[in-house]
Each structure stands twice: as C-alpha cells, then as structure tokens.
N, CA, C and O atoms as a printed pandas DataFrame, in Angstrom:
     atom_number atom_name residue_name chain_id  residue_number  x_coord  y_coord  z_coord
0              1         N          UNK        A               1  116.453   96.665   95.167
1              2        CA          UNK        A               1  116.425   97.553   94.022
2              3         C          UNK        A               1  116.188   99.005   94.445
3              4         O          UNK        A               1  116.038   99.886   93.599
4              5         N          UNK        A               2  116.155   99.246   95.748
5              6        CA          UNK        A               2  116.052  100.605   96.233
6              7         C          UNK        A               2  114.649  101.077   96.562
7              8         O          UNK        A               2  114.478  102.223   96.975
8              9         N          UNK        A               3  113.649  100.245   96.396
9             10        CA          UNK        A               3  112.284  100.653   96.706
10            11         C          UNK        A               3  112.085  100.738   98.206
11            12         O          UNK        A               3  112.597   99.911   98.961
12            13         N          UNK        A               4  111.336  101.742   98.632
13            14        CA          UNK        A               4  110.941  101.859  100.019
14            15         C          UNK        A               4  112.032  102.218  100.988
15            16         O          UNK        A               4  111.816  102.161  102.198
16            17         N          UNK        A               5  113.198  102.587  100.500
17            18        CA          UNK        A               5  114.284  102.941  101.407
18            19         C          UNK        A               5  114.764  101.731  102.178
19            20         O          UNK        A               5  114.814  100.623  101.644
20            21         N          UNK        A               6  115.114  101.943  103.423
21            22        CA          UNK        A               6  115.677  100.851  104.221
22            23         C          UNK        A               6  114.758  100.414  105.351
23            24         O          UNK        A               6  115.155   99.580  106.164
24            25         N          UNK        A               7  113.556  100.944  105.428
25            26        CA          UNK        A               7  112.698  100.567  106.543
26            27         C          UNK        A               7  112.180   99.140  106.388
27            28         O          UNK        A               7  112.018   98.638  105.276
28            29         N          UNK        A               8  111.928   98.508  107.513
29            30        CA          UNK        A               8  111.602   97.082  107.525
30            31         C          UNK        A               8  110.254   96.755  106.897
31            32         O          UNK        A               8  110.048   95.617  106.477
32            33         N          UNK        A               9  109.342   97.693  106.816
33            34        CA          UNK        A               9  108.026   97.415  106.247
34            35         C          UNK        A               9  107.898   97.846  104.783
35            36         O          UNK        A               9  106.784   98.011  104.286
36            37         N          UNK        A              10  109.013   98.029  104.098
37            38        CA          UNK        A              10  108.979   98.452  102.693
38            39         C          UNK        A              10  108.336   97.393  101.806
39            40         O          UNK        A              10  107.795   97.717  100.749
40            41         N          UNK        A              11  108.389   96.138  102.223
41            42        CA          UNK        A              11  107.766   95.049  101.469
42            43         C          UNK        A              11  107.003   94.157  102.447
43            44         O          UNK        A              11  107.482   93.848  103.538
44            45         N          UNK        A              12  105.809   93.756  102.029
45            46        CA          UNK        A              12  104.978   92.908  102.881
46            47         C          UNK        A              12  104.373   91.780  102.069
47            48         O          UNK        A              12  103.982   91.966  100.917
48            49         N          UNK        A              13  104.302   90.618  102.678
49            50        CA          UNK        A              13  103.634   89.480  102.059
50            51         C          UNK        A              13  102.162   89.554  102.417
51            52         O          UNK        A              13  101.811   89.679  103.591
52            53         N          UNK        A              14  101.297   89.477  101.413
53            54        CA          UNK        A              14   99.863   89.551  101.660
54            55         C          UNK        A              14   99.205   88.187  101.578
55            56         O          UNK        A              14   98.397   87.829  102.435
56            57         N          UNK        A              15   99.547   87.428  100.550
57            58        CA          UNK        A              15   98.879   86.157  100.316
58            59         C          UNK        A              15   99.794   84.976  100.537
59            60         O          UNK        A              15  100.964   85.112  100.897
60            61         N          UNK        A              16   99.229   83.840  100.313
61            62        CA          UNK        A              16   99.952   82.568  100.404
62            63         C          UNK        A              16   99.811   81.840   99.070
63            64         O          UNK        A              16   99.043   82.255   98.202
64            65         N          UNK        A              17  100.553   80.763   98.922
65            66        CA          UNK        A              17  100.485   79.968   97.692
66            67         C          UNK        A              17   99.045   79.524   97.434
67            68         O          UNK        A              17   98.348   79.087   98.350
68            69         N          UNK        A              18   98.608   79.643   96.179
69            70        CA          UNK        A              18   97.279   79.211   95.789
70            71         C          UNK        A              18   96.174   80.194   96.118
71            72         O          UNK        A              18   95.001   79.835   96.013
72            73         N          UNK        A              19   96.494   81.423   96.512
73            74        CA          UNK        A              19   95.466   82.389   96.900
74            75         C          UNK        A              19   94.770   83.029   95.702
75            76         O          UNK        A              19   93.643   83.507   95.832
76            77         N          UNK        A              20   95.425   83.047   94.528
77            78        CA          UNK        A              20   94.819   83.608   93.330
78            79         C          UNK        A              20   94.731   85.116   93.315
79            80         O          UNK        A              20   94.074   85.679   92.440
80            81         N          UNK        A              21   95.362   85.777   94.240
81            82        CA          UNK        A              21   95.274   87.235   94.294
82            83         C          UNK        A              21   96.627   87.891   94.283
83            84         O          UNK        A              21   97.471   87.602   93.435
84            85         N          UNK        A              22   96.822   88.773   95.231
85            86        CA          UNK        A              22   98.064   89.524   95.360
86            87         C          UNK        A              22   98.947   88.819   96.388
87            88         O          UNK        A              22   98.506   88.520   97.497
88            89         N          UNK        A              23  100.188   88.560   96.011
89            90        CA          UNK        A              23  101.111   87.881   96.929
90            91         C          UNK        A              23  101.865   88.845   97.831
91            92         O          UNK        A              23  102.215   88.495   98.958
92            93         N          UNK        A              24  102.116   90.050   97.347
93            94        CA          UNK        A              24  102.880   90.993   98.153
94            95         C          UNK        A              24  102.752   92.404   97.641
95            96         O          UNK        A              24  102.225   92.652   96.556
96            97         N          UNK        A              25  103.251   93.332   98.453
97            98        CA          UNK        A              25  103.222   94.745   98.093
98            99         C          UNK        A              25  104.540   95.371   98.508
99           100         O          UNK        A              25  105.084   95.065   99.568
100          101         N          UNK        A              26  105.048   96.259   97.649
101          102        CA          UNK        A              26  106.302   96.967   97.916
102          103         C          UNK        A              26  106.006   98.460   97.858
103          104         O          UNK        A              26  105.400   98.944   96.902
104          105         N          UNK        A              27  106.436   99.183   98.882
105          106        CA          UNK        A              27  106.331  100.641   98.844
106          107         C          UNK        A              27  107.374  101.176   97.881
107          108         O          UNK        A              27  108.549  100.815   97.953
108          109         N          UNK        A              28  106.931  102.042   96.975
109          110        CA          UNK        A              28  107.852  102.597   95.995
110          111         C          UNK        A              28  108.729  103.694   96.592
111          112         O          UNK        A              28  109.809  103.986   96.081
112          113         N          UNK        A              29  108.255  104.288   97.668
113          114        CA          UNK        A              29  109.023  105.342   98.338
114          115         C          UNK        A              29  108.941  105.115   99.846
115          116         O          UNK        A              29  108.121  104.331  100.324
116          117         N          UNK        A              30  109.772  105.785  100.560
117          118        CA          UNK        A              30  109.867  105.602  102.011
118          119         C          UNK        A              30  108.563  105.905  102.746
119          120         O          UNK        A              30  108.289  105.307  103.786
120          121         N          UNK        A              31  107.763  106.820  102.219
121          122        CA          UNK        A              31  106.513  107.191  102.867
122          123         C          UNK        A              31  105.348  106.269  102.494
123          124         O          UNK        A              31  104.287  106.329  103.115
124          125         N          UNK        A              32  105.539  105.431  101.498
125          126        CA          UNK        A              32  104.466  104.535  101.076
126          127         C          UNK        A              32  103.382  105.238  100.276
127          128         O          UNK        A              32  102.231  104.802  100.271
128          129         N          UNK        A              33  103.744  106.329   99.596
129          130        CA          UNK        A              33  102.772  107.079   98.813
130          131         C          UNK        A              33  102.317  106.313   97.575
131          132         O          UNK        A              33  101.189  106.488   97.116
132          133         N          UNK        A              34  103.174  105.481   97.044
133          134        CA          UNK        A              34  102.825  104.681   95.875
134          135         C          UNK        A              34  103.283  103.254   96.122
135          136         O          UNK        A              34  104.332  103.018   96.722
136          137         N          UNK        A              35  102.487  102.310   95.655
137          138        CA          UNK        A              35  102.783  100.903   95.912
138          139         C          UNK        A              35  102.799  100.094   94.628
139          140         O          UNK        A              35  102.108  100.405   93.658
140          141         N          UNK        A              36  103.614   99.039   94.654
141          142        CA          UNK        A              36  103.676   98.077   93.559
142          143         C          UNK        A              36  103.186   96.745   94.114
143          144         O          UNK        A              36  103.693   96.259   95.125
144          145         N          UNK        A              37  102.203   96.165   93.450
145          146        CA          UNK        A              37  101.629   94.903   93.893
146          147         C          UNK        A              37  102.251   93.759   93.100
147          148         O          UNK        A              37  102.539   93.897   91.911
148          149         N          UNK        A              38  102.455   92.619   93.779
149          150        CA          UNK        A              38  103.182   91.499   93.189
150          151         C          UNK        A              38  102.363   90.228   93.146
151          152         O          UNK        A              38  101.549   89.958   94.029
152          153         N          UNK        A              39  102.593   89.458   92.107
153          154        CA          UNK        A              39  102.097   88.088   92.002
154          155         C          UNK        A              39  103.295   87.246   91.610
155          156         O          UNK        A              39  104.044   87.624   90.708
156          157         N          UNK        A              40  103.492   86.111   92.270
157          158        CA          UNK        A              40  104.630   85.240   91.974
158          159         C          UNK        A              40  104.146   83.815   91.751
159          160         O          UNK        A              40  103.315   83.302   92.501
160          161         N          UNK        A              41  104.677   83.183   90.709
161          162        CA          UNK        A              41  104.345   81.794   90.390
162          163         C          UNK        A              41  105.624   81.022   90.141
163          164         O          UNK        A              41  106.443   81.409   89.308
164          165         N          UNK        A              42  105.792   79.926   90.868
165          166        CA          UNK        A              42  106.931   79.045   90.641
166          167         C          UNK        A              42  106.434   77.848   89.840
167          168         O          UNK        A              42  105.816   76.929   90.376
168          169         N          UNK        A              43  106.718   77.886   88.555
169          170        CA          UNK        A              43  106.297   76.836   87.630
170          171         C          UNK        A              43  107.514   76.191   86.994
171          172         O          UNK        A              43  108.603   76.766   86.981
172          173         N          UNK        A              44  107.321   74.998   86.470
173          174        CA          UNK        A              44  108.372   74.322   85.709
174          175         C          UNK        A              44  108.628   75.119   84.432
175          176         O          UNK        A              44  107.722   75.778   83.923
176          177         N          UNK        A              45  109.872   75.064   83.905
177          178        CA          UNK        A              45  110.218   75.857   82.714
178          179         C          UNK        A              45  109.285   75.650   81.521
179          180         O          UNK        A              45  109.069   76.581   80.745
180          181         N          UNK        A              46  108.730   74.453   81.359
181          182        CA          UNK        A              46  107.872   74.174   80.205
182          183         C          UNK        A              46  106.415   74.606   80.413
183          184         O          UNK        A              46  105.600   74.457   79.503
184          185         N          UNK        A              47  106.077   75.134   81.587
185          186        CA          UNK        A              47  104.704   75.561   81.899
186          187         C          UNK        A              47  104.600   77.081   81.866
187          188         O          UNK        A              47  104.783   77.745   82.886
188          189         N          UNK        A              48  104.310   77.622   80.704
189          190        CA          UNK        A              48  104.229   79.079   80.537
190          191         C          UNK        A              48  102.953   79.628   81.177
191          192         O          UNK        A              48  101.922   78.957   81.219
192          193         N          UNK        A              49  103.048   80.858   81.670
193          194        CA          UNK        A              49  101.899   81.562   82.242
194          195         C          UNK        A              49  101.094   82.161   81.092
195          196         O          UNK        A              49  101.644   82.874   80.252
196          197         N          UNK        A              50   99.814   81.876   81.054
197          198        CA          UNK        A              50   98.963   82.361   79.980
198          199         C          UNK        A              50   98.195   83.620   80.338
199          200         O          UNK        A              50   98.269   84.128   81.457
200          201         N          UNK        A              51   97.465   84.101   79.363
201          202        CA          UNK        A              51   96.675   85.319   79.531
202          203         C          UNK        A              51   95.663   85.215   80.675
203          204         O          UNK        A              51   95.514   86.189   81.413
204          205         N          UNK        A              52   94.958   84.091   80.868
205          206        CA          UNK        A              52   93.978   84.027   81.958
206          207         C          UNK        A              52   94.586   84.306   83.342
207          208         O          UNK        A              52   93.953   84.971   84.161
208          209         N          UNK        A              53   95.784   83.817   83.611
209          210        CA          UNK        A              53   96.431   84.068   84.905
210          211         C          UNK        A              53   96.790   85.540   85.050
211          212         O          UNK        A              53   96.637   86.121   86.124
212          213         N          UNK        A              54   97.271   86.142   83.958
213          214        CA          UNK        A              54   97.624   87.560   83.991
214          215         C          UNK        A              54   96.360   88.406   84.146
215          216         O          UNK        A              54   96.370   89.395   84.879
216          217         N          UNK        A              55   95.276   88.034   83.470
217          218        CA          UNK        A              55   94.007   88.743   83.617
218          219         C          UNK        A              55   93.503   88.664   85.060
219          220         O          UNK        A              55   92.980   89.646   85.587
220          221         N          UNK        A              56   93.656   87.513   85.693
221          222        CA          UNK        A              56   93.262   87.369   87.089
222          223         C          UNK        A              56   94.051   88.315   87.988
223          224         O          UNK        A              56   93.494   88.916   88.906
224          225         N          UNK        A              57   95.342   88.443   87.722
225          226        CA          UNK        A              57   96.191   89.363   88.483
226          227         C          UNK        A              57   95.736   90.806   88.279
227          228         O          UNK        A              57   95.647   91.575   89.236
228          229         N          UNK        A              58   95.451   91.169   87.038
229          230        CA          UNK        A              58   94.986   92.529   86.742
230          231         C          UNK        A              58   93.657   92.786   87.454
231          232         O          UNK        A              58   93.430   93.887   87.956
232          233         N          UNK        A              59   92.786   91.791   87.502
233          234        CA          UNK        A              59   91.530   91.930   88.243
234          235         C          UNK        A              59   91.777   92.187   89.720
235          236         O          UNK        A              59   91.071   92.983   90.339
236          237         N          UNK        A              60   92.773   91.519   90.291
237          238        CA          UNK        A              60   93.142   91.759   91.688
238          239         C          UNK        A              60   93.677   93.174   91.877
239          240         O          UNK        A              60   93.388   93.820   92.884
240          241         N          UNK        A              61   94.460   93.661   90.905
241          242        CA          UNK        A              61   94.958   95.033   90.970
242          243         C          UNK        A              61   93.799   96.029   91.007
243          244         O          UNK        A              61   93.799   96.972   91.799
244          245         N          UNK        A              62   92.817   95.807   90.142
245          246        CA          UNK        A              62   91.650   96.683   90.099
246          247         C          UNK        A              62   90.934   96.653   91.452
247          248         O          UNK        A              62   90.496   97.690   91.948
248          249         N          UNK        A              63   90.818   95.463   92.045
249          250        CA          UNK        A              63   90.174   95.332   93.348
250          251         C          UNK        A              63   90.880   96.095   94.446
251          252         O          UNK        A              63   90.231   96.572   95.378
252          253         N          UNK        A              64   92.184   96.219   94.361
253          254        CA          UNK        A              64   92.968   96.972   95.339
254          255         C          UNK        A              64   93.080   98.451   94.967
255          256         O          UNK        A              64   93.628   99.239   95.738
256          257         N          UNK        A              65   92.571   98.833   93.800
257          258        CA          UNK        A              65   92.714  100.210   93.335
258          259         C          UNK        A              65   94.146  100.525   92.939
259          260         O          UNK        A              65   94.576  101.678   92.993
260          261         N          UNK        A              66   94.875   99.505   92.544
261          262        CA          UNK        A              66   96.299   99.648   92.233
262          263         C          UNK        A              66   96.511  100.021   90.772
263          264         O          UNK        A              66   95.722   99.653   89.902
264          265         N          UNK        A              67   97.576  100.748   90.519
265          266        CA          UNK        A              67   97.922  101.135   89.154
266          267         C          UNK        A              67   99.196  100.468   88.666
267          268         O          UNK        A              67   99.528  100.558   87.484
268          269         N          UNK        A              68   99.922   99.789   89.574
269          270        CA          UNK        A              68  101.197   99.172   89.192
270          271         C          UNK        A              68  101.283   97.760   89.741
271          272         O          UNK        A              68  100.944   97.499   90.895
272          273         N          UNK        A              69  101.745   96.851   88.883
273          274        CA          UNK        A              69  101.907   95.476   89.317
274          275         C          UNK        A              69  103.059   94.798   88.619
275          276         O          UNK        A              69  103.431   95.152   87.500
276          277         N          UNK        A              70  103.619   93.811   89.302
277          278        CA          UNK        A              70  104.692   92.996   88.738
278          279         C          UNK        A              70  104.291   91.536   88.906
279          280         O          UNK        A              70  103.990   91.086   90.012
280          281         N          UNK        A              71  104.290   90.803   87.799
281          282        CA          UNK        A              71  103.987   89.371   87.810
282          283         C          UNK        A              71  105.299   88.658   87.529
283          284         O          UNK        A              71  105.891   88.825   86.463
284          285         N          UNK        A              72  105.747   87.869   88.486
285          286        CA          UNK        A              72  107.035   87.184   88.402
286          287         C          UNK        A              72  106.797   85.682   88.306
287          288         O          UNK        A              72  105.966   85.132   89.029
288          289         N          UNK        A              73  107.518   85.032   87.426
289          290        CA          UNK        A              73  107.457   83.575   87.338
290          291         C          UNK        A              73  108.842   82.996   87.087
291          292         O          UNK        A              73  109.712   83.653   86.515
292          293         N          UNK        A              74  109.028   81.778   87.517
293          294        CA          UNK        A              74  110.270   81.067   87.232
294          295         C          UNK        A              74  110.236   80.461   85.831
295          296         O          UNK        A              74  111.261   79.998   85.332
296          297         N          UNK        A              75  109.071   80.461   85.199
297          298        CA          UNK        A              75  108.969   79.902   83.849
298          299         C          UNK        A              75  108.956   81.032   82.819
299          300         O          UNK        A              75  109.899   81.821   82.756
300          301         N          UNK        A              76  107.910   81.116   82.022
301          302        CA          UNK        A              76  107.824   82.136   80.972
302          303         C          UNK        A              76  106.364   82.561   80.817
303          304         O          UNK        A              76  105.477   82.038   81.491
304          305         N          UNK        A              77  106.134   83.512   79.924
305          306        CA          UNK        A              77  104.787   83.981   79.619
306          307         C          UNK        A              77  104.470   83.676   78.167
307          308         O          UNK        A              77  105.350   83.723   77.308
308          309         N          UNK        A              78  103.223   83.368   77.897
309          310        CA          UNK        A              78  102.814   83.142   76.512
310          311         C          UNK        A              78  102.770   84.480   75.769
311          312         O          UNK        A              78  102.730   85.546   76.384
312          313         N          UNK        A              79  102.776   84.403   74.460
313          314        CA          UNK        A              79  102.677   85.602   73.634
314          315         C          UNK        A              79  101.377   86.346   73.926
315          316         O          UNK        A              79  101.360   87.577   73.953
316          317         N          UNK        A              80  100.284   85.605   74.144
317          318        CA          UNK        A              80   98.992   86.224   74.441
318          319         C          UNK        A              80   99.047   87.009   75.751
319          320         O          UNK        A              80   98.444   88.077   75.847
320          321         N          UNK        A              81   99.751   86.505   76.750
321          322        CA          UNK        A              81   99.888   87.205   78.032
322          323         C          UNK        A              81  100.695   88.484   77.865
323          324         O          UNK        A              81  100.336   89.526   78.412
324          325         N          UNK        A              82  101.775   88.405   77.115
325          326        CA          UNK        A              82  102.629   89.575   76.876
326          327         C          UNK        A              82  101.858   90.636   76.095
327          328         O          UNK        A              82  101.938   91.820   76.421
328          329         N          UNK        A              83  101.118   90.228   75.075
329          330        CA          UNK        A              83  100.331   91.166   74.280
330          331         C          UNK        A              83   99.239   91.827   75.115
331          332         O          UNK        A              83   98.953   93.011   74.935
332          333         N          UNK        A              84   98.630   91.077   76.022
333          334        CA          UNK        A              84   97.544   91.583   76.841
334          335         C          UNK        A              84   97.970   92.774   77.703
335          336         O          UNK        A              84   97.217   93.740   77.827
336          337         N          UNK        A              85   99.156   92.721   78.296
337          338        CA          UNK        A              85   99.565   93.781   79.231
338          339         C          UNK        A              85  100.011   95.063   78.522
339          340         O          UNK        A              85  100.173   96.096   79.171
340          341         N          UNK        A              86  100.207   95.012   77.235
341          342        CA          UNK        A              86  100.712   96.183   76.508
342          343         C          UNK        A              86   99.780   97.389   76.544
343          344         O          UNK        A              86  100.255   98.524   76.578
344          345         N          UNK        A              87   98.468   97.173   76.538
345          346        CA          UNK        A              87   97.525   98.284   76.406
346          347         C          UNK        A              87   96.623   98.468   77.623
347          348         O          UNK        A              87   95.515   98.991   77.504
348          349         N          UNK        A              88   97.082   98.052   78.758
349          350        CA          UNK        A              88   96.290   98.186   79.982
350          351         C          UNK        A              88   96.421   99.586   80.574
351          352         O          UNK        A              88   97.460  100.227   80.414
352          353         N          UNK        A              89   95.381  100.070   81.257
353          354        CA          UNK        A              89   95.536  101.342   81.974
354          355         C          UNK        A              89   96.481  101.192   83.178
355          356         O          UNK        A              89   97.118  102.161   83.590
356          357         N          UNK        A              90   96.569   99.983   83.738
357          358        CA          UNK        A              90   97.528   99.711   84.805
358          359         C          UNK        A              90   98.880   99.397   84.171
359          360         O          UNK        A              90   98.955   98.866   83.063
360          361         N          UNK        A              91   99.926   99.731   84.885
361          362        CA          UNK        A              91  101.279   99.401   84.431
362          363         C          UNK        A              91  101.629   98.047   85.015
363          364         O          UNK        A              91  101.826   97.924   86.224
364          365         N          UNK        A              92  101.710   97.025   84.168
365          366        CA          UNK        A              92  102.016   95.669   84.610
366          367         C          UNK        A              92  103.296   95.207   83.927
367          368         O          UNK        A              92  103.403   95.226   82.701
368          369         N          UNK        A              93  104.256   94.795   84.733
369          370        CA          UNK        A              93  105.529   94.289   84.231
370          371         C          UNK        A              93  105.555   92.777   84.431
371          372         O          UNK        A              93  105.243   92.274   85.510
372          373         N          UNK        A              94  105.932   92.066   83.377
373          374        CA          UNK        A              94  106.058   90.613   83.442
374          375         C          UNK        A              94  107.534   90.258   83.525
375          376         O          UNK        A              94  108.323   90.668   82.674
376          377         N          UNK        A              95  107.908   89.497   84.545
377          378        CA          UNK        A              95  109.301   89.078   84.719
378          379         C          UNK        A              95  109.340   87.563   84.646
379          380         O          UNK        A              95  108.812   86.876   85.520
380          381         N          UNK        A              96  109.973   87.044   83.591
381          382        CA          UNK        A              96  110.088   85.593   83.429
382          383         C          UNK        A              96  111.338   85.078   84.133
383          384         O          UNK        A              96  112.103   85.854   84.707
384          385         N          UNK        A              97  111.536   83.776   84.086
385          386        CA          UNK        A              97  112.644   83.147   84.795
386          387         C          UNK        A              97  114.012   83.669   84.408
387          388         O          UNK        A              97  114.870   83.856   85.271
388          389         N          UNK        A              98  114.231   83.909   83.117
389          390        CA          UNK        A              98  115.530   84.419   82.677
390          391         C          UNK        A              98  115.787   85.819   83.198
391          392         O          UNK        A              98  116.884   86.122   83.668
392          393         N          UNK        A              99  114.774   86.676   83.114
393          394        CA          UNK        A              99  114.942   88.051   83.612
394          395         C          UNK        A              99  115.069   88.059   85.131
395          396         O          UNK        A              99  115.821   88.856   85.692
396          397         N          UNK        A             100  114.336   87.176   85.789
397          398        CA          UNK        A             100  114.430   87.062   87.243
398          399         C          UNK        A             100  115.847   86.689   87.663
399          400         O          UNK        A             100  116.400   87.285   88.587
400          401         N          UNK        A             101  116.434   85.706   86.989
401          402        CA          UNK        A             101  117.805   85.299   87.303
402          403         C          UNK        A             101  118.774   86.452   87.077
403          404         O          UNK        A             101  119.668   86.672   87.894
404          405         N          UNK        A             102  118.611   87.188   85.986
405          406        CA          UNK        A             102  119.491   88.329   85.702
406          407         C          UNK        A             102  119.353   89.406   86.784
407          408         O          UNK        A             102  120.356   89.979   87.211
408          409         N          UNK        A             103  118.127   89.688   87.230
409          410        CA          UNK        A             103  117.915   90.683   88.279
410          411         C          UNK        A             103  118.510   90.225   89.607
411          412         O          UNK        A             103  119.065   91.032   90.353
412          413         N          UNK        A             104  118.394   88.939   89.899
413          414        CA          UNK        A             104  118.975   88.402   91.129
414          415         C          UNK        A             104  120.485   88.565   91.133
415          416         O          UNK        A             104  121.069   88.941   92.149
416          417         N          UNK        A             105  121.116   88.285   90.007
417          418        CA          UNK        A             105  122.566   88.448   89.894
418          419         C          UNK        A             105  122.946   89.919   90.002
419          420         O          UNK        A             105  123.871   90.274   90.732
420          421         N          UNK        A             106  122.232   90.773   89.275
421          422        CA          UNK        A             106  122.534   92.206   89.266
422          423         C          UNK        A             106  122.442   92.825   90.658
423          424         O          UNK        A             106  123.247   93.688   91.009
424          425         N          UNK        A             107  121.466   92.389   91.450
425          426        CA          UNK        A             107  121.230   92.997   92.768
426          427         C          UNK        A             107  121.748   92.150   93.932
427          428         O          UNK        A             107  121.537   92.492   95.096
428          429         N          UNK        A             108  122.426   91.046   93.614
429          430        CA          UNK        A             108  123.028   90.221   94.660
430          431         C          UNK        A             108  122.020   89.557   95.583
431          432         O          UNK        A             108  122.276   89.416   96.778
432          433         N          UNK        A             109  120.887   89.152   95.049
433          434        CA          UNK        A             109  119.843   88.506   95.843
434          435         C          UNK        A             109  119.858   87.010   95.578
435          436         O          UNK        A             109  119.683   86.574   94.440
436          437         N          UNK        A             110  120.064   86.230   96.619
437          438        CA          UNK        A             110  120.045   84.778   96.474
438          439         C          UNK        A             110  121.214   84.210   95.708
439          440         O          UNK        A             110  121.154   83.069   95.249
440          441         N          UNK        A             111  122.273   84.974   95.560
441          442        CA          UNK        A             111  123.468   84.509   94.858
442          443         C          UNK        A             111  124.694   84.785   95.724
443          444         O          UNK        A             111  124.661   85.632   96.616
444          445         N          UNK        A             112  125.756   84.069   95.452
445          446        CA          UNK        A             112  127.004   84.242   96.181
446          447         C          UNK        A             112  128.150   84.265   95.177
447          448         O          UNK        A             112  128.205   83.433   94.272
448          449         N          UNK        A             113  129.060   85.216   95.336
449          450        CA          UNK        A             113  130.217   85.294   94.446
450          451         C          UNK        A             113  131.152   84.145   94.764
451          452         O          UNK        A             113  131.595   83.989   95.902
452          453         N          UNK        A             114  131.446   83.355   93.769
453          454        CA          UNK        A             114  132.346   82.221   93.945
454          455         C          UNK        A             114  133.794   82.632   93.696
455          456         O          UNK        A             114  134.699   82.237   94.431
456          457         N          UNK        A             115  133.998   83.423   92.661
457          458        CA          UNK        A             115  135.341   83.877   92.327
458          459         C          UNK        A             115  135.213   85.179   91.566
459          460         O          UNK        A             115  134.326   85.318   90.724
460          461         N          UNK        A             116  136.079   86.129   91.847
461          462        CA          UNK        A             116  136.079   87.358   91.071
462          463         C          UNK        A             116  137.464   87.553   90.475
463          464         O          UNK        A             116  138.453   87.016   90.974
464          465         N          UNK        A             117  137.517   88.308   89.431
465          466        CA          UNK        A             117  138.736   88.510   88.679
466          467         C          UNK        A             117  138.988   90.002   88.561
467          468         O          UNK        A             117  138.104   90.749   88.142
468          469         N          UNK        A             118  140.180   90.441   88.924
469          470        CA          UNK        A             118  140.553   91.847   88.786
470          471         C          UNK        A             118  141.559   91.962   87.650
471          472         O          UNK        A             118  142.573   91.264   87.630
472          473         N          UNK        A             119  141.271   92.843   86.715
473          474        CA          UNK        A             119  142.188   93.089   85.608
474          475         C          UNK        A             119  142.939   94.376   85.914
475          476         O          UNK        A             119  142.324   95.394   86.233
476          477         N          UNK        A             120  144.253   94.340   85.820
477          478        CA          UNK        A             120  145.096   95.492   86.115
478          479         C          UNK        A             120  145.581   96.106   84.801
479          480         O          UNK        A             120  145.832   95.398   83.825
480          481         N          UNK        A             121  145.708   97.425   84.792
481          482        CA          UNK        A             121  146.309   98.100   83.645
482          483         C          UNK        A             121  147.322   99.105   84.183
483          484         O          UNK        A             121  147.219   99.562   85.321
484          485         N          UNK        A             122  148.258   99.426   83.381
485          486        CA          UNK        A             122  149.324  100.339   83.768
486          487         C          UNK        A             122  148.778  101.740   83.987
487          488         O          UNK        A             122  148.039  102.260   83.150
488          489         N          UNK        A             123  149.138  102.355   85.111
489          490        CA          UNK        A             123  148.746  103.724   85.439
490          491         C          UNK        A             123  149.906  104.633   85.055
491          492         O          UNK        A             123  150.851  104.803   85.826
492          493         N          UNK        A             124  149.833  105.214   83.869
493          494        CA          UNK        A             124  150.925  106.034   83.349
494          495         C          UNK        A             124  151.143  107.299   84.171
495          496         O          UNK        A             124  152.261  107.812   84.215
496          497         N          UNK        A             125  150.102  107.815   84.823
497          498        CA          UNK        A             125  150.244  108.989   85.683
498          499         C          UNK        A             125  151.181  108.729   86.862
499          500         O          UNK        A             125  151.833  109.652   87.349
500          501         N          UNK        A             126  151.250  107.515   87.307
501          502        CA          UNK        A             126  152.115  107.135   88.423
502          503         C          UNK        A             126  153.580  107.387   88.102
503          504         O          UNK        A             126  154.377  107.721   88.978
504          505         N          UNK        A             127  153.920  107.220   86.816
505          506        CA          UNK        A             127  155.318  107.342   86.392
506          507         C          UNK        A             127  155.673  108.725   85.834
507          508         O          UNK        A             127  156.822  108.955   85.457
508          509         N          UNK        A             128  154.722  109.631   85.776
509          510        CA          UNK        A             128  155.014  110.947   85.227
510          511         C          UNK        A             128  155.871  111.747   86.206
511          512         O          UNK        A             128  155.794  111.531   87.415
512          513         N          UNK        A             129  156.697  112.682   85.685
513          514        CA          UNK        A             129  157.625  113.444   86.499
514          515         C          UNK        A             129  157.130  114.867   86.724
515          516         O          UNK        A             129  157.820  115.817   86.354
516          517         N          UNK        A             130  155.998  115.031   87.299
517          518        CA          UNK        A             130  155.438  116.366   87.562
518          519         C          UNK        A             130  155.933  116.944   88.844
519          520         O          UNK        A             130  155.555  118.058   89.205
C-alpha cells in the first residue's frame, strides 16, 4: 500500500500467535518517523471480535505510546467493538474479512490473476485526415 517506501525493514513482526499484544509494526514513511501498529486475528467467520479484544489492543497501543493502530481479522467485529473505536484519542482502524479480501485484491497481495479481459473501442482519431 506504499507505506515505508521500498526498504526491507518497513514492516516488522513483533509478536507471535497468542501473545495478546502487538503483532507487527509498519513504518508510515521511509524514515520511520511515524508508525502503525498491527493486531491480527484469524477466526472462523461466525466468531466476531468483540470490544474486550479491541480494548486489549488499544491498551497495547498506549503501552507503546502509539497513536495509530490497525486491527485485522478474517472474521468480523461486533457492533460494540466498532462503536468503541469511534471516540478514541488513538486512530484505530478495524479491517474485517470482507474488507481484507478487497484490499488483497486491490493491491495484488496473495492473489493471482486467472484471466483478464480487454475491451476494445474504435479510435476515431486514427482515421482522421489531418
């Protein structure tokens, strides 16, 4: 998505599965002046992420002195979780499974083009007698 430029350390994994804290960090710019902290949960579609999990993530952000975070899940978020992040002093973005899939397609991450279709239209300028 263009964060951190092209340098190899633009994104780093901090935690492991089940750590309850921050899973990774992405430099927002090439110099690393601002960072986005990440939490990722791979849950079944019927297991929505609730407010307590999001609150735990926000607590981890506070512990790191962070102002920006992204919580990503393959499932969804409860209404209480979505409402909770609306009025926080930290900027927290919630990305559910549907939005994650759309972002993956948009940025070509983890997907492969199977077939593409080109639509042709007549170029009238080609036939003009200038």
